[in-house]
N, CA, C and O atoms as a GROMACS GRO file, in nm:
protein
  272
    1MET      N    1  -4.784   2.880  15.590
    1MET     CA    2  -4.783   2.760  15.535
    1MET      C    3  -4.758   2.712  15.398
    1MET      O    4  -4.690   2.611  15.379
    2ASN      N    5  -4.805   2.777  15.308
    2ASN     CA    6  -4.842   2.792  15.158
    2ASN      C    7  -4.677   2.835  15.129
    2ASN      O    8  -4.603   2.785  15.045
    3LYS      N    9  -4.646   2.938  15.220
    3LYS     CA   10  -4.546   3.017  15.133
    3LYS      C   11  -4.412   2.941  15.134
    3LYS      O   12  -4.329   2.954  15.044
    4ALA      N   13  -4.384   2.812  15.304
    4ALA     CA   14  -4.277   2.706  15.324
    4ALA      C   15  -4.287   2.635  15.244
    4ALA      O   16  -4.179   2.596  15.200
    5ILE      N   17  -4.432   2.568  15.170
    5ILE     CA   18  -4.407   2.485  15.078
    5ILE      C   19  -4.374   2.514  14.961
    5ILE      O   20  -4.316   2.427  14.895
    6GLY      N   21  -4.408   2.681  14.884
    6GLY     CA   22  -4.375   2.692  14.781
    6GLY      C   23  -4.225   2.718  14.807
    6GLY      O   24  -4.178   2.671  14.704
    7LEU      N   25  -4.112   2.768  14.885
    7LEU     CA   26  -3.988   2.799  14.891
    7LEU      C   27  -3.920   2.677  14.874
    7LEU      O   28  -3.829   2.671  14.792
    8ALA      N   29  -3.960   2.554  14.956
    8ALA     CA   30  -3.920   2.419  14.976
    8ALA      C   31  -3.958   2.410  14.762
    8ALA      O   32  -3.874   2.421  14.673
    9LEU      N   33  -4.070   2.394  14.752
    9LEU     CA   34  -4.109   2.341  14.605
    9LEU      C   35  -3.990   2.440  14.488
    9LEU      O   36  -3.956   2.394  14.379
   10LEU      N   37  -3.946   2.573  14.539
   10LEU     CA   38  -3.879   2.636  14.470
   10LEU      C   39  -3.704   2.585  14.471
   10LEU      O   40  -3.622   2.584  14.379
   11GLY      N   41  -3.697   2.559  14.569
   11GLY     CA   42  -3.565   2.506  14.556
   11GLY      C   43  -3.542   2.361  14.520
   11GLY      O   44  -3.429   2.335  14.479
   12VAL      N   45  -3.630   2.262  14.529
   12VAL     CA   46  -3.646   2.110  14.508
   12VAL      C   47  -3.658   2.166  14.340
   12VAL      O   48  -3.594   2.090  14.268
   13GLY      N   49  -3.713   2.264  14.273
   13GLY     CA   50  -3.728   2.265  14.153
   13GLY      C   51  -3.556   2.350  14.135
   13GLY      O   52  -3.513   2.334  14.021
   14ILE      N   53  -3.508   2.391  14.181
   14ILE     CA   54  -3.408   2.444  14.082
   14ILE      C   55  -3.242   2.388  14.124
   14ILE      O   56  -3.130   2.427  14.091
   15VAL      N   57  -3.292   2.283  14.207
   15VAL     CA   58  -3.166   2.138  14.213
   15VAL      C   59  -3.238   2.054  14.104
   15VAL      O   60  -3.150   2.009  14.029
   16LEU      N   61  -3.323   2.027  14.077
   16LEU     CA   62  -3.371   1.934  13.987
   16LEU      C   63  -3.314   1.969  13.845
   16LEU      O   64  -3.274   1.884  13.765
   17ILE      N   65  -3.315   2.107  13.823
   17ILE     CA   66  -3.320   2.156  13.666
   17ILE      C   67  -3.168   2.169  13.665
   17ILE      O   68  -3.116   2.204  13.559
   18ILE      N   69  -3.095   2.146  13.765
   18ILE     CA   70  -2.930   2.177  13.756
   18ILE      C   71  -2.874   2.019  13.747
   18ILE      O   72  -2.784   1.977  13.673
   19TRP      N   73  -2.968   1.931  13.860
   19TRP     CA   74  -2.924   1.783  13.790
   19TRP      C   75  -2.947   1.728  13.648
   19TRP      O   76  -2.871   1.652  13.588
   20GLY      N   77  -3.094   1.791  13.591
   20GLY     CA   78  -3.140   1.784  13.489
   20GLY      C   79  -3.033   1.788  13.344
   20GLY      O   80  -3.016   1.711  13.250
   21ALA      N   81  -2.963   1.949  13.396
   21ALA     CA   82  -2.855   1.990  13.279
   21ALA      C   83  -2.721   1.926  13.295
   21ALA      O   84  -2.628   1.928  13.215
   22SER      N   85  -2.729   1.874  13.404
   22SER     CA   86  -2.566   1.781  13.383
   22SER      C   87  -2.575   1.650  13.322
   22SER      O   88  -2.493   1.585  13.257
   23ALA      N   89  -2.736   1.620  13.371
   23ALA     CA   90  -2.755   1.475  13.297
   23ALA      C   91  -2.799   1.458  13.153
   23ALA      O   92  -2.795   1.346  13.101
   24THR      N   93  -2.851   1.595  13.070
   24THR     CA   94  -2.812   1.640  12.966
   24THR      C   95  -2.703   1.589  12.894
   24THR      O   96  -2.718   1.501  12.809
   25ASP      N   97  -2.562   1.654  12.932
   25ASP     CA   98  -2.414   1.607  12.903
   25ASP      C   99  -2.342   1.533  12.976
   25ASP      O  100  -2.223   1.552  13.003
   26SER      N  101  -2.437   1.406  13.027
   26SER     CA  102  -2.354   1.319  13.066
   26SER      C  103  -2.347   1.180  12.926
   26SER      O  104  -2.422   1.175  12.828
   27PHE      N  105  -2.252   1.097  12.955
   27PHE     CA  106  -2.215   1.000  12.827
   27PHE      C  107  -2.343   0.932  12.742
   27PHE      O  108  -2.365   0.949  12.622
   28SER      N  109  -2.411   0.863  12.820
   28SER     CA  110  -2.553   0.815  12.768
   28SER      C  111  -2.653   0.936  12.677
   28SER      O  112  -2.716   0.917  12.572
   29SER      N  113  -2.642   1.052  12.753
   29SER     CA  114  -2.732   1.147  12.657
   29SER      C  115  -2.674   1.151  12.539
   29SER      O  116  -2.748   1.135  12.442
   30ASP      N  117  -2.544   1.170  12.518
   30ASP     CA  118  -2.428   1.209  12.421
   30ASP      C  119  -2.467   1.043  12.303
   30ASP      O  120  -2.529   1.043  12.197
   31VAL      N  121  -2.415   0.947  12.361
   31VAL     CA  122  -2.489   0.842  12.309
   31VAL      C  123  -2.645   0.862  12.258
   31VAL      O  124  -2.660   0.865  12.136
   32SER      N  125  -2.730   0.871  12.318
   32SER     CA  126  -2.861   0.847  12.293
   32SER      C  127  -2.872   0.992  12.199
   32SER      O  128  -2.957   0.981  12.112
   33ARG      N  129  -2.804   1.121  12.201
   33ARG     CA  130  -2.841   1.257  12.090
   33ARG      C  131  -2.778   1.180  11.982
   33ARG      O  132  -2.843   1.193  11.878
   34PHE      N  133  -2.672   1.103  11.967
   34PHE     CA  134  -2.605   1.081  11.825
   34PHE      C  135  -2.656   0.977  11.773
   34PHE      O  136  -2.597   0.955  11.668
   35PHE      N  137  -2.745   0.893  11.796
   35PHE     CA  138  -2.888   0.797  11.772
   35PHE      C  139  -2.963   0.859  11.714
   35PHE      O  140  -2.961   0.854  11.591
   36THR      N  141  -3.059   0.941  11.782
   36THR     CA  142  -3.194   0.989  11.821
   36THR      C  143  -3.219   1.153  11.814
   36THR      O  144  -3.327   1.211  11.800
   37GLY      N  145  -3.116   1.195  11.824
   37GLY     CA  146  -3.118   1.339  11.765
   37GLY      C  147  -3.138   1.385  11.948
   37GLY      O  148  -3.052   1.471  11.964
   38LYS      N  149  -3.200   1.368  12.063
   38LYS     CA  150  -3.220   1.392  12.156
   38LYS      C  151  -3.153   1.354  12.259
   38LYS      O  152  -3.077   1.259  12.244
   39PRO      N  153  -3.165   1.429  12.413
   39PRO     CA  154  -3.102   1.334  12.515
   39PRO      C  155  -3.199   1.221  12.600
   39PRO      O  156  -3.317   1.192  12.579
   40THR      N  157  -3.144   1.189  12.660
   40THR     CA  158  -3.241   1.069  12.751
   40THR      C  159  -3.382   1.110  12.798
   40THR      O  160  -3.411   1.228  12.818
   41ASP      N  161  -3.481   0.995  12.816
   41ASP     CA  162  -3.571   1.024  12.904
   41ASP      C  163  -3.589   1.072  13.025
   41ASP      O  164  -3.680   1.133  13.079
   42LYS      N  165  -3.472   1.027  13.063
   42LYS     CA  166  -3.468   1.049  13.149
   42LYS      C  167  -3.414   1.187  13.255
   42LYS      O  168  -3.432   1.243  13.363
   43ALA      N  169  -3.333   1.186  13.128
   43ALA     CA  170  -3.290   1.388  13.132
   43ALA      C  171  -3.381   1.472  13.104
   43ALA      O  172  -3.376   1.591  13.138
   44MET      N  173  -3.480   1.417  13.037
   44MET     CA  174  -3.549   1.528  12.996
   44MET      C  175  -3.632   1.520  13.140
   44MET      O  176  -3.645   1.608  13.226
   45TRP      N  177  -3.677   1.400  13.138
   45TRP     CA  178  -3.781   1.398  13.291
   45TRP      C  179  -3.758   1.445  13.425
   45TRP      O  180  -3.852   1.448  13.504
   46ILE      N  181  -3.638   1.483  13.460
   46ILE     CA  182  -3.575   1.535  13.532
   46ILE      C  183  -3.602   1.676  13.481
   46ILE      O  184  -3.713   1.714  13.515
   47LEU      N  185  -3.544   1.750  13.421
   47LEU     CA  186  -3.550   1.894  13.386
   47LEU      C  187  -3.690   1.911  13.363
   47LEU      O  188  -3.730   2.003  13.434
   48LEU      N  189  -3.817   1.843  13.268
   48LEU     CA  190  -3.955   1.899  13.295
   48LEU      C  191  -3.989   1.905  13.419
   48LEU      O  192  -4.063   1.994  13.463
   49GLY      N  193  -3.912   1.761  13.527
   49GLY     CA  194  -3.960   1.805  13.697
   49GLY      C  195  -3.963   1.921  13.720
   49GLY      O  196  -4.059   1.994  13.745
   50GLY      N  197  -3.818   1.948  13.708
   50GLY     CA  198  -3.764   2.071  13.764
   50GLY      C  199  -3.813   2.193  13.758
   50GLY      O  200  -3.820   2.270  13.854
   51VAL      N  201  -3.870   2.229  13.586
   51VAL     CA  202  -3.868   2.337  13.575
   51VAL      C  203  -4.017   2.308  13.630
   51VAL      O  204  -4.059   2.413  13.679
   52ALA      N  205  -4.115   2.202  13.642
   52ALA     CA  206  -4.290   2.222  13.717
   52ALA      C  207  -4.277   2.329  13.825
   52ALA      O  208  -4.323   2.441  13.847
   53ALA      N  209  -4.148   2.195  13.914
   53ALA     CA  210  -4.146   2.239  14.068
   53ALA      C  211  -4.111   2.401  14.057
   53ALA      O  212  -4.163   2.459  14.152
   54THR      N  213  -4.063   2.461  14.000
   54THR     CA  214  -3.998   2.530  14.020
   54THR      C  215  -4.102   2.654  13.973
   54THR      O  216  -4.076   2.766  14.016
   55ILE      N  217  -4.222   2.635  13.884
   55ILE     CA  218  -4.322   2.725  13.869
   55ILE      C  219  -4.396   2.693  13.948
   55ILE      O  220  -4.465   2.793  13.969
   56CYS      N  221  -4.443   2.578  14.039
   56CYS     CA  222  -4.508   2.574  14.126
   56CYS      C  223  -4.516   2.655  14.255
   56CYS      O  224  -4.607   2.710  14.316
   57GLY      N  225  -4.355   2.637  14.279
   57GLY     CA  226  -4.304   2.697  14.375
   57GLY      C  227  -4.320   2.893  14.415
   57GLY      O  228  -4.351   2.975  14.501
   58GLY      N  229  -4.272   2.875  14.273
   58GLY     CA  230  -4.298   3.066  14.294
   58GLY      C  231  -4.412   3.130  14.258
   58GLY      O  232  -4.418   3.252  14.244
   59VAL      N  233  -4.530   3.032  14.238
   59VAL     CA  234  -4.634   3.096  14.247
   59VAL      C  235  -4.705   3.068  14.392
   59VAL      O  236  -4.813   3.121  14.419
   60LEU      N  237  -4.657   3.006  14.457
   60LEU     CA  238  -4.671   2.954  14.601
   60LEU      C  239  -4.619   3.063  14.701
   60LEU      O  240  -4.660   3.124  14.800
   61SER      N  241  -4.493   3.055  14.614
   61SER     CA  242  -4.389   3.194  14.740
   61SER      C  243  -4.467   3.316  14.729
   61SER      O  244  -4.528   3.359  14.827
   62PHE      N  245  -4.469   3.370  14.626
   62PHE     CA  246  -4.509   3.456  14.568
   62PHE      C  247  -4.636   3.538  14.550
   62PHE      O  248  -4.660   3.659  14.560
   63ARG      N  249  -4.688   3.460  14.528
   63ARG     CA  250  -4.869   3.548  14.538
   63ARG      C  251  -4.921   3.549  14.661
   63ARG      O  252  -4.892   3.476  14.756
   64ARG      N  253  -5.028   3.666  14.654
   64ARG     CA  254  -5.023   3.735  14.805
   64ARG      C  255  -5.162   3.624  14.881
   64ARG      O  256  -5.191   3.527  14.811
   65SER      N  257  -5.193   3.631  14.933
   65SER     CA  258  -5.300   3.567  15.064
   65SER      C  259  -5.437   3.607  15.012
   65SER      O  260  -5.446   3.716  14.956
   66LEU      N  261  -5.501   3.560  15.019
   66LEU     CA  262  -5.653   3.542  14.954
   66LEU      C  263  -5.705   3.574  15.113
   66LEU      O  264  -5.824   3.608  15.117
   67LYS      N  265  -5.650   3.571  15.219
   67LYS     CA  266  -5.707   3.622  15.352
   67LYS      C  267  -5.704   3.784  15.367
   67LYS      O  268  -5.594   3.836  15.357
   68ALA      N  269  -5.810   3.863  15.390
   68ALA     CA  270  -5.774   4.012  15.423
   68ALA      C  271  -5.719   3.990  15.523
   68ALA      O  272  -5.670   4.082  15.589
   0.00000   0.00000   0.00000
């Protein structure tokens, strides 16, 4: 059960990272980067959520079961 949840989180995390990377190249992020030097908060939260989901999914998917 944990392996299935882990694989789902891994997939969602990868999709969020791709979506966040494309959001940092959007027009609104370019405008925000021009004035503040960093992309929009939405793009950063999408990227951070993707990284967190990928890490959690990887840990759940690839760790050994504690049951003997």
